[in-house]
Every structure is written in C-alpha cells, then in structure tokens.
Backbone as CSV, one residue per row, in Angstrom:
resi,resn,N_x,N_y,N_z,CA_x,CA_y,CA_z,C_x,C_y,C_z
1,ASP,0.826,-1.199,0.000,0.000,0.000,0.000,0.865,1.255,0.000
2,THR,1.940,1.233,0.791,2.834,2.395,0.839,3.469,2.645,-0.518
3,ALA,3.981,1.589,-1.137,4.612,1.738,-2.449,3.619,2.228,-3.490
4,GLN,2.375,1.739,-3.408,1.362,2.144,-4.372,1.017,3.617,-4.222
5,SER,0.846,4.083,-2.988,0.490,5.490,-2.772,1.615,6.425,-3.200
6,VAL,2.862,6.066,-2.878,3.998,6.901,-3.286,4.140,6.893,-4.803
7,LYS,3.896,5.733,-5.425,3.996,5.649,-6.881,2.964,6.541,-7.562
8,GLU,1.748,6.584,-7.016,0.709,7.427,-7.606,1.064,8.906,-7.498
9,LYS,1.573,9.337,-6.341,1.979,10.732,-6.179,3.155,11.061,-7.088
10,PHE,4.104,10.138,-7.173,5.260,10.324,-8.048,4.807,10.449,-9.500
11,GLY,3.867,9.590,-9.901,3.377,9.616,-11.276,2.662,10.910,-11.608
12,ARG,1.861,11.422,-10.672,1.148,12.679,-10.928,2.128,13.834,-11.099
13,LYS,3.138,13.894,-10.233,4.123,14.978,-10.329,4.917,14.882,-11.629
14,LEU,5.284,13.671,-12.005,6.023,13.479,-13.246,5.169,13.858,-14.451
15,TYR,3.904,13.474,-14.421,2.984,13.775,-15.519,2.783,15.275,-15.665
16,ASN,2.570,15.966,-14.549,2.359,17.417,-14.594,3.594,18.141,-15.107
17,ALA,4.776,17.677,-14.692,6.007,18.322,-15.148,6.199,18.139,-16.648
18,LEU,5.900,16.957,-17.153,6.063,16.711,-18.584,5.046,17.484,-19.407
19,LEU,3.841,17.669,-18.861,2.846,18.473,-19.566,3.308,19.917,-19.730
20,LYS,4.069,20.398,-18.757,4.592,21.771,-18.819,5.859,21.865,-19.663
21,GLY,6.318,20.730,-20.175,7.532,20.737,-20.969,8.781,20.871,-20.135
22,GLU,8.716,20.409,-18.896,9.851,20.536,-17.989,10.411,19.155,-17.637
23,ILE,11.701,19.132,-17.357,12.323,17.926,-16.811,12.235,18.011,-15.294
24,PRO,11.542,17.064,-14.646,11.350,17.168,-13.194,12.659,17.059,-12.433
25,ASP,12.734,17.792,-11.346,13.886,17.724,-10.450,13.718,16.494,-9.557
26,LEU,14.561,15.502,-9.774,14.416,14.252,-9.027,14.663,14.431,-7.539
27,ASN,15.349,15.500,-7.162,15.584,15.764,-5.742,14.351,16.339,-5.055
28,LYS,13.400,16.840,-5.854,12.208,17.461,-5.282,10.930,16.683,-5.573
29,ILE,11.030,15.696,-6.435,9.810,14.992,-6.821,9.246,14.157,-5.671
30,LEU,10.106,13.792,-4.711,9.658,13.153,-3.475,9.758,14.166,-2.348
31,ASP,8.621,14.498,-1.728,8.647,15.473,-0.640,8.942,14.784,0.690
32,ARG,8.965,15.575,1.748,9.331,15.046,3.063,8.332,13.999,3.545
33,ASP,7.047,14.222,3.270,6.030,13.253,3.694,6.241,11.889,3.034
34,ASP,6.586,11.907,1.745,6.826,10.645,1.039,7.991,9.881,1.663
35,ILE,9.060,10.593,1.960,10.236,9.956,2.554,9.916,9.406,3.936
36,THR,9.115,10.168,4.712,8.722,9.704,6.047,7.896,8.425,5.969
37,ILE,6.953,8.391,5.026,6.110,7.208,4.862,6.951,5.988,4.487
38,MET,7.917,6.179,3.591,8.760,5.057,3.169,9.648,4.568,4.304
39,LYS,10.161,5.485,5.111,10.984,5.081,6.253,10.167,4.276,7.254
40,ARG,8.920,4.710,7.494,8.054,3.965,8.405,7.802,2.551,7.882
41,ALA,7.592,2.440,6.569,7.353,1.118,5.985,8.576,0.219,6.147
42,ILE,9.768,0.789,5.969,11.003,0.012,6.121,11.174,-0.450,7.559
43,PHE,10.955,0.469,8.507,11.129,0.118,9.917,10.109,-0.926,10.369
44,SER,8.893,-0.858,9.803,7.851,-1.803,10.219,8.155,-3.231,9.780
45,THR,8.967,-3.386,8.729,9.298,-4.730,8.252,10.509,-5.322,8.961
46,GLN,11.233,-4.493,9.692,12.407,-4.987,10.400,11.984,-5.660,11.704
47,ARG,12.670,-6.715,12.055,12.343,-7.454,13.262,13.621,-7.817,13.992
48,GLN,13.490,-7.935,15.302,14.628,-8.335,16.120,14.801,-9.849,16.130
49,SER,13.677,-10.558,15.988,13.734,-12.017,15.992,13.895,-12.540,14.568
50,LEU,14.196,-13.821,14.449,14.343,-14.444,13.143,12.974,-14.687,12.513
51,PRO,12.870,-14.615,11.196,11.584,-14.900,10.549,11.205,-16.363,10.736
52,PRO,9.924,-16.669,10.831,9.504,-18.061,11.052,9.820,-18.937,9.845
53,VAL,9.930,-20.225,10.085,10.216,-21.171,9.003,8.941,-21.783,8.438
54,THR,7.801,-21.511,9.058,6.535,-22.060,8.582,5.493,-20.960,8.483
55,THR,4.579,-21.115,7.537,3.557,-20.095,7.307,2.351,-20.252,8.224
56,HIS,2.262,-21.349,8.957,1.112,-21.618,9.811,1.574,-21.967,11.228
57,ASN,0.672,-21.778,12.181,0.906,-22.270,13.536,0.576,-23.761,13.552
58,MET,1.582,-24.568,13.831,1.421,-26.015,13.757,0.946,-26.572,15.093
59,ILE,-0.020,-27.488,15.042,-0.476,-28.185,16.235,0.575,-29.216,16.639
60,ASP,0.946,-29.194,17.917,1.948,-30.131,18.434,3.234,-30.061,17.599
61,ASP,3.735,-28.840,17.413,4.899,-28.650,16.545,6.160,-29.300,17.101
62,SER,6.190,-29.569,18.408,7.383,-30.194,18.985,7.563,-31.630,18.519
63,ASN,6.490,-32.246,18.012,6.577,-33.620,17.521,6.486,-33.712,16.002
64,ASP,6.502,-32.575,15.334,6.439,-32.590,13.879,7.809,-32.994,13.320
65,PRO,7.884,-34.044,12.504,9.203,-34.525,12.035,9.939,-33.512,11.166
66,ILE,9.205,-32.758,10.356,9.867,-31.774,9.484,10.460,-30.647,10.315
67,LEU,9.675,-30.105,11.243,10.173,-29.011,12.078,11.310,-29.477,12.976
68,ASN,11.214,-30.701,13.460,12.300,-31.224,14.302,13.597,-31.371,13.509
69,THR,13.490,-31.767,12.250,14.688,-31.856,11.407,15.275,-30.477,11.155
70,ILE,14.412,-29.489,10.917,14.882,-28.114,10.716,15.612,-27.614,11.956
71,ARG,15.061,-27.928,13.130,15.718,-27.510,14.380,17.050,-28.236,14.561
72,ARG,17.059,-29.520,14.231,18.267,-30.311,14.461,19.441,-29.820,13.624
73,ILE,19.186,-29.439,12.378,20.289,-29.006,11.514,20.492,-27.498,11.552
74,GLY,19.635,-26.790,12.310,19.874,-25.370,12.548,19.533,-24.446,11.400
75,LEU,18.503,-24.774,10.618,18.075,-23.884,9.538,16.985,-22.958,10.067
76,PHE,17.393,-21.819,10.620,16.459,-20.900,11.264,16.304,-19.589,10.505
77,ASN,16.721,-19.561,9.231,16.598,-18.364,8.392,17.425,-17.194,8.907
78,ASN,18.618,-17.493,9.394,19.547,-16.418,9.716,20.004,-15.734,8.433
79,ARG,20.464,-14.502,8.572,20.961,-13.784,7.400,22.110,-14.527,6.729
80,THR,22.906,-15.217,7.532,24.091,-15.897,6.999,23.782,-17.282,6.444
81,ASP,22.557,-17.773,6.626,22.198,-19.094,6.113,22.133,-19.074,4.590
82,ARG,22.855,-19.980,3.958,22.813,-20.057,2.502,21.493,-20.662,2.013
83,VAL,20.819,-21.381,2.893,19.537,-21.997,2.556,18.469,-21.404,3.460
84,LYS,17.396,-20.903,2.866,16.262,-20.370,3.616,15.094,-21.353,3.491
85,VAL,14.329,-21.494,4.564,13.243,-22.469,4.613,11.914,-21.759,4.808
86,ILE,10.936,-22.092,3.963,9.551,-21.656,4.160,8.674,-22.897,4.000
87,LEU,8.169,-23.404,5.105,7.300,-24.581,5.089,5.853,-24.118,4.969
88,HIS,5.177,-24.580,3.917,3.771,-24.224,3.688,2.943,-25.505,3.779
89,PRO,2.463,-25.868,4.979,1.807,-27.168,5.194,0.333,-27.162,4.793
90,GLU,0.069,-26.803,3.565,-1.315,-26.725,3.098,-1.325,-26.898,1.585
91,PHE,-2.430,-27.440,1.060,-2.551,-27.573,-0.383,-2.634,-26.196,-1.028
92,LEU,-2.046,-26.072,-2.208,-2.068,-24.801,-2.922,-3.448,-24.557,-3.511
93,SER,-3.896,-23.300,-3.417,-5.201,-22.932,-3.951,-5.215,-21.445,-4.266
94,SER,-5.853,-21.087,-5.368,-5.943,-19.676,-5.741,-6.836,-18.890,-4.793
95,THR,-7.618,-19.586,-3.952,-8.490,-18.908,-2.993,-7.820,-18.682,-1.645
96,SER,-6.583,-19.148,-1.501,-5.873,-18.967,-0.233,-5.508,-17.502,-0.040
97,PRO,-5.801,-16.922,1.129,-5.425,-15.523,1.366,-3.925,-15.333,1.554
98,LEU,-3.215,-16.403,1.879,-1.783,-16.298,2.141,-0.952,-16.454,0.874
99,LEU,-1.244,-17.491,0.100,-0.500,-17.762,-1.128,-1.510,-18.102,-2.224
100,PRO,-2.127,-17.083,-2.825,-3.213,-17.319,-3.787,-2.706,-17.790,-5.148
101,LEU,-2.192,-19.012,-5.187,-1.674,-19.590,-6.420,-2.182,-21.017,-6.573
102,ASP,-2.549,-21.377,-7.798,-2.833,-22.775,-8.082,-1.520,-23.537,-8.221
103,TYR,-1.635,-24.861,-8.233,-0.432,-25.695,-8.327,0.369,-25.367,-9.586
104,GLU,-0.332,-25.219,-10.704,0.358,-24.954,-11.968,1.098,-23.623,-11.926
105,GLU,0.463,-22.591,-11.395,1.115,-21.279,-11.301,2.352,-21.342,-10.409
106,PHE,2.237,-22.061,-9.304,3.363,-22.168,-8.378,4.541,-22.904,-9.015
107,VAL,4.242,-24.018,-9.674,5.308,-24.831,-10.256,6.046,-24.068,-11.347
108,ARG,5.335,-23.303,-12.142,5.976,-22.554,-13.229,6.969,-21.525,-12.702
109,GLY,6.812,-21.098,-11.463,7.737,-20.136,-10.879,8.923,-20.768,-10.178
110,CYS,8.990,-22.101,-10.163,10.087,-22.797,-9.482,11.221,-23.110,-10.454
111,HIS,12.371,-23.446,-9.898,13.523,-23.833,-10.708,13.666,-25.350,-10.810
112,LEU,13.310,-26.067,-9.734,13.539,-27.515,-9.701,12.531,-28.172,-8.778
113,GLY,11.948,-29.272,-9.232,11.085,-30.071,-8.374,11.887,-31.192,-7.745
114,VAL,11.782,-31.354,-6.435,12.577,-32.353,-5.707,11.625,-33.355,-5.061
115,PHE,11.653,-34.610,-5.517,10.730,-35.647,-5.040,11.500,-36.929,-4.716
116,PRO,12.327,-36.934,-3.666,13.130,-38.128,-3.368,12.475,-39.096,-2.390
117,SER,11.209,-38.882,-2.032,10.608,-39.669,-0.955,10.009,-40.975,-1.475
118,TYR,9.682,-41.863,-0.516,9.080,-43.160,-0.827,7.551,-43.103,-0.870
119,TYR,6.962,-41.983,-0.493,5.536,-42.005,-0.150,4.626,-42.210,-1.350
120,GLU,5.118,-42.023,-2.574,4.272,-42.178,-3.748,4.502,-43.551,-4.382
121,PRO,3.559,-44.469,-4.278,3.762,-45.783,-4.902,3.734,-45.713,-6.431
122,TRP,2.931,-44.788,-6.968,2.849,-44.657,-8.426,3.883,-43.662,-8.921
123,GLY,3.996,-42.539,-8.276,5.079,-41.611,-8.555,4.943,-40.834,-9.842
124,TYR,3.773,-40.238,-10.078,3.555,-39.488,-11.315,4.022,-38.038,-11.210
125,THR,4.347,-37.577,-10.002,4.679,-36.168,-9.784,5.837,-35.677,-10.642
126,PRO,6.968,-36.382,-10.756,8.050,-35.894,-11.612,7.629,-35.744,-13.069
127,ASP,6.811,-36.677,-13.549,6.366,-36.599,-14.930,5.416,-35.426,-15.138
128,THR,4.602,-35.130,-14.129,3.729,-33.966,-14.203,4.547,-32.692,-14.294
129,SER,5.624,-32.622,-13.526,6.467,-31.427,-13.533,7.043,-31.161,-14.915
130,SER,7.341,-32.221,-15.650,7.960,-32.040,-16.963,7.036,-31.362,-17.956
131,SER,5.732,-31.425,-17.727,4.791,-30.821,-18.663,4.680,-29.323,-18.494
132,PHE,5.322,-28.753,-17.465,5.164,-27.319,-17.230,6.101,-26.409,-18.020
133,PRO,7.291,-26.640,-18.435,8.185,-27.736,-18.052,9.054,-27.324,-16.875
134,LEU,9.378,-28.294,-16.043,10.194,-28.039,-14.862,11.150,-29.208,-14.656
135,PRO,12.461,-28.978,-14.636,13.388,-30.058,-14.295,13.053,-30.618,-12.920
136,SER,13.283,-31.883,-12.724,12.907,-32.493,-11.452,13.920,-33.540,-11.026
137,LEU,13.856,-33.849,-9.747,14.713,-34.859,-9.132,13.811,-35.870,-8.454
138,CYS,13.982,-37.142,-8.764,13.141,-38.181,-8.168,14.025,-39.372,-7.814
139,GLN,13.399,-40.479,-7.427,14.169,-41.664,-7.044,13.635,-42.881,-7.774
140,ASN,14.444,-43.913,-7.858,14.145,-45.049,-8.730,13.325,-46.145,-8.066
141,CYS,12.634,-45.828,-6.972,11.704,-46.799,-6.383,10.272,-46.548,-6.839
142,LEU,10.070,-45.519,-7.650,8.734,-45.235,-8.158,8.408,-46.202,-9.287
143,ILE,7.204,-46.756,-9.234,6.785,-47.683,-10.283,6.765,-46.986,-11.632
144,PHE,6.338,-45.741,-11.626,6.178,-45.034,-12.888,7.507,-44.825,-13.602
145,ILE,8.590,-44.718,-12.839,9.904,-44.493,-13.438,10.240,-45.593,-14.445
146,TYR,9.860,-46.818,-14.136,10.280,-47.951,-14.957,9.454,-48.103,-16.232
147,ILE,8.345,-47.394,-16.333,7.569,-47.474,-17.572,7.598,-46.161,-18.327
148,SER,8.359,-45.205,-17.840,8.432,-43.897,-18.488,9.778,-43.721,-19.169
149,PRO,9.878,-42.777,-20.105,11.155,-42.517,-20.757,12.189,-41.930,-19.820
150,PHE,11.782,-41.524,-18.612,12.747,-41.002,-17.652,13.772,-42.070,-17.285
151,TYR,13.298,-43.320,-17.224,14.214,-44.383,-16.800,15.327,-44.592,-17.836
152,GLN,14.963,-44.394,-19.108,15.969,-44.543,-20.152,16.771,-43.250,-20.359
153,ASN,16.118,-42.100,-20.181,16.750,-40.826,-20.525,17.070,-39.959,-19.323
154,GLY,16.779,-40.465,-18.114,16.958,-39.624,-16.944,18.417,-39.353,-16.625
155,ASN,18.839,-38.142,-16.776,20.174,-37.715,-16.397,20.184,-36.204,-16.350
156,LYS,21.296,-35.646,-15.891,21.349,-34.203,-15.703,21.252,-33.445,-17.018
157,CYS,21.616,-34.084,-18.138,21.530,-33.396,-19.422,20.075,-33.206,-19.840
158,SER,19.223,-34.192,-19.536,17.823,-34.103,-19.929,17.003,-33.279,-18.956
159,GLY,17.561,-32.952,-17.800,16.814,-32.195,-16.807,16.093,-33.074,-15.814
160,ILE,16.304,-34.392,-15.887,15.680,-35.330,-14.962,16.785,-36.013,-14.163
161,TYR,16.797,-35.801,-12.866,17.809,-36.393,-11.992,17.170,-37.558,-11.235
162,ILE,17.784,-38.731,-11.300,17.235,-39.911,-10.632,18.209,-40.367,-9.548
163,VAL,17.778,-40.271,-8.300,18.585,-40.719,-7.165,18.368,-42.215,-6.968
164,ASP,19.448,-42.940,-6.826,19.368,-44.397,-6.646,19.097,-44.719,-5.175
165,ARG,17.844,-45.005,-4.859,17.482,-45.413,-3.502,17.177,-46.905,-3.427
166,ARG,17.268,-47.581,-4.544,16.967,-49.010,-4.574,18.205,-49.860,-4.291
167,PHE,19.339,-49.459,-4.841,20.540,-50.283,-4.739,21.659,-49.620,-3.945
168,ARG,21.440,-48.420,-3.460,22.462,-47.733,-2.665,22.004,-47.599,-1.228
169,SER,22.963,-47.428,-0.338,22.643,-47.229,1.077,22.052,-45.834,1.266
170,PRO,21.365,-45.594,2.397,20.813,-44.255,2.647,21.864,-43.152,2.585
171,ASP,23.045,-43.406,3.127,24.099,-42.386,3.087,24.553,-42.111,1.658
172,GLU,24.697,-43.162,0.869,25.116,-42.980,-0.521,24.052,-42.237,-1.323
173,SER,22.780,-42.568,-1.077,21.696,-41.869,-1.769,21.658,-40.400,-1.375
174,CYS,21.882,-40.134,-0.092,21.894,-38.751,0.389,23.031,-37.960,-0.256
175,ASN,24.192,-38.587,-0.367,25.328,-37.917,-1.006,25.063,-37.656,-2.485
176,GLN,24.411,-38.607,-3.135,24.084,-38.418,-4.544,23.079,-37.280,-4.718
177,LEU,22.084,-37.237,-3.836,21.110,-36.153,-3.865,21.792,-34.805,-3.667
178,THR,22.715,-34.747,-2.714,23.443,-33.507,-2.447,24.244,-33.063,-3.662
179,GLN,24.892,-34.004,-4.326,25.682,-33.675,-5.514,24.798,-33.138,-6.635
180,PHE,23.621,-33.747,-6.814,22.693,-33.264,-7.837,22.266,-31.823,-7.548
181,LEU,21.870,-31.561,-6.298,21.399,-30.226,-5.933,22.516,-29.194,-6.056
182,TYR,23.703,-29.566,-5.608,24.830,-28.637,-5.692,25.173,-28.330,-7.155
183,GLY,25.176,-29.368,-7.982,25.467,-29.158,-9.396,24.434,-28.275,-10.068
184,PHE,23.162,-28.450,-9.691,22.109,-27.622,-10.274,22.287,-26.161,-9.869
185,CYS,22.661,-25.925,-8.624,22.846,-24.549,-8.144,24.032,-23.861,-8.819
186,GLN,24.968,-24.634,-9.355,26.124,-24.051,-10.026,25.825,-23.640,-11.467
187,GLN,24.668,-24.018,-11.976,24.343,-23.700,-13.362,24.007,-22.221,-13.519
188,ASN,24.294,-21.690,-14.689,23.886,-20.322,-14.993,22.491,-20.335,-15.615
189,ARG,21.986,-19.163,-15.893,20.615,-19.046,-16.386,20.446,-19.758,-17.734
190,ARG,21.401,-19.623,-18.605,21.309,-20.254,-19.917,21.238,-21.777,-19.796
191,GLN,22.046,-22.347,-18.914,22.038,-23.799,-18.728,20.700,-24.282,-18.184
192,ARG,20.097,-23.488,-17.281,18.785,-23.879,-16.740,17.712,-23.817,-17.819
193,ILE,17.796,-22.823,-18.702,16.823,-22.719,-19.790,16.949,-23.909,-20.737
194,ILE,18.184,-24.306,-21.037,18.406,-25.471,-21.900,17.799,-26.725,-21.274
195,GLN,17.967,-26.881,-19.961,17.380,-28.039,-19.278,15.862,-28.017,-19.359
196,ARG,15.273,-26.849,-19.193,13.812,-26.748,-19.299,13.351,-27.174,-20.694
197,ASN,14.056,-26.739,-21.714,13.668,-27.095,-23.078,13.782,-28.598,-23.311
198,ARG,14.832,-29.212,-22.786,14.995,-30.660,-22.944,13.940,-31.417,-22.157
199,THR,13.590,-30.892,-20.992,12.533,-31.521,-20.195,11.205,-31.455,-20.922
200,GLU,10.954,-30.331,-21.590,9.704,-30.190,-22.335,9.633,-31.195,-23.483
201,ARG,10.755,-31.448,-24.135,10.760,-32.440,-25.219,10.492,-33.847,-24.677
202,LEU,11.006,-34.139,-23.489,10.718,-35.441,-22.883,9.242,-35.591,-22.546
203,SER,8.611,-34.472,-22.167,7.208,-34.545,-21.749,6.302,-34.987,-22.890
204,ASP,6.720,-34.778,-24.138,5.909,-35.224,-25.272,5.770,-36.742,-25.300
205,LEU,6.735,-37.442,-24.705,6.694,-38.908,-24.684,5.809,-39.453,-23.574
206,LEU,5.289,-38.551,-22.726,4.531,-38.994,-21.552,3.025,-38.941,-21.763
207,ASP,2.605,-38.788,-22.989,1.183,-38.790,-23.285,0.615,-40.181,-23.013
208,TRP,-0.629,-40.215,-22.521,-1.233,-41.505,-22.185,-1.467,-42.377,-23.417
209,ARG,-1.385,-41.787,-24.601,-1.485,-42.603,-25.809,-0.332,-43.596,-25.897
210,TYR,0.822,-43.200,-25.316,1.985,-44.088,-25.319,2.080,-44.887,-24.020
211,LEU,1.773,-44.240,-22.900,1.937,-44.908,-21.611,0.867,-45.967,-21.369
212,GLY,-0.274,-45.849,-22.035,-1.354,-46.794,-21.820,-1.227,-48.070,-22.625
213,ARG,-0.178,-48.152,-23.424,-0.006,-49.352,-24.247,0.445,-50.550,-23.421
C-alpha cells in the first residue's frame, strides 16, 4: 500500500512536469512526507527475531518430524544461512489468502522439483512437472519411473535427476542427492533454460497414448 500510494503521487508529479515541458527535479519529486512514509514502511518490516520457518501455527509442533529436522540441523533463516526455509503445510489454492496460487502457477515459478521420498507408490509427480516444463529430481523406487522414458533418458543433461534409492545405502543416496542439488545450483541461467527445453521435449513422450499401451 505504501509503495502504491507513493507511486501514484510520483506519477502525478512526473505527468504534470512533462505536460509543462519541464524535466522534473528528481531531488524534489519526493517530498518530506513521502520519505517519512517510506521510512516507516522500512522500519515496520524490520524485526529483532528471526523470521519463522513455517507459514502456519502447527499443532503439536514439537513432535512434527519436518520441524524437528529443521531444528536439528539449525536452519532458522539467519541472514548468513545459505539456505532459507519456508514450510507451507497446506494444499495450494488460488483462494488462499496467504499464497493465492494454483499448483500450476506455483510450479511454473520454481527452478527444480525435488521428489526423493518413498511415499508415492505410483510416482507421477516428476512426470507432471515435466509438462510445465520443470526439471525435477526423483528416485528409482517409483513404479512409474520404470515405464516412463525417464528411466531410459533420466540424467542431468535431460533435466531429470534420478537418485538411486533401490541399490544404494541411505548415506550414498543422500550424497548423490546432495551432488545433484549442488550441481544444479552451479548452473547459470542459460544452462537452466536449456534443461527446461529438454525436459519439455521429454514430456511429449509422456502422453497416455503411449503410456497406456
């Protein structure tokens, strides 16, 4: 609201100056009231405590496995933390007052989908991500992996990373996952765009006309 109100006043002053054929004085186009309002907005966003790691108040949060893991490894969103955590324990919906985005809108704004868990017996989520297109990381215990082109073409060049959780120990799988994530973070923008394009080409093979055979 503060930015919007200052922008409107700034726009009116700029418009009036141009109508008069004048170049506005940028030192005067913002008056003292505007500067005061902006300073108040800046101070109101500053906090002495660390920002929360979750968007909701969790029931029995002391026994929540995700929050306990965050506490154990010390990811508390400090300024010096290279990794910031925002846990959103709710389904995505455009009607949400907190994060008004559908699943598709949210995924399109991401860089990488990470799905290394065992909880999906069918495991269609990585293949869904490719249709957006979004590079993804999954594991080879998913049934769907073995009937999809990901199993034959899954590698970092195609934009599909497959962690071996079937034949490797948990520590080895964790190290492999870490290497994949670290390598992805080292890519530049052009390399990420190339991966998205390759992922999109793979998604053409995931039509049910082929998978249903």
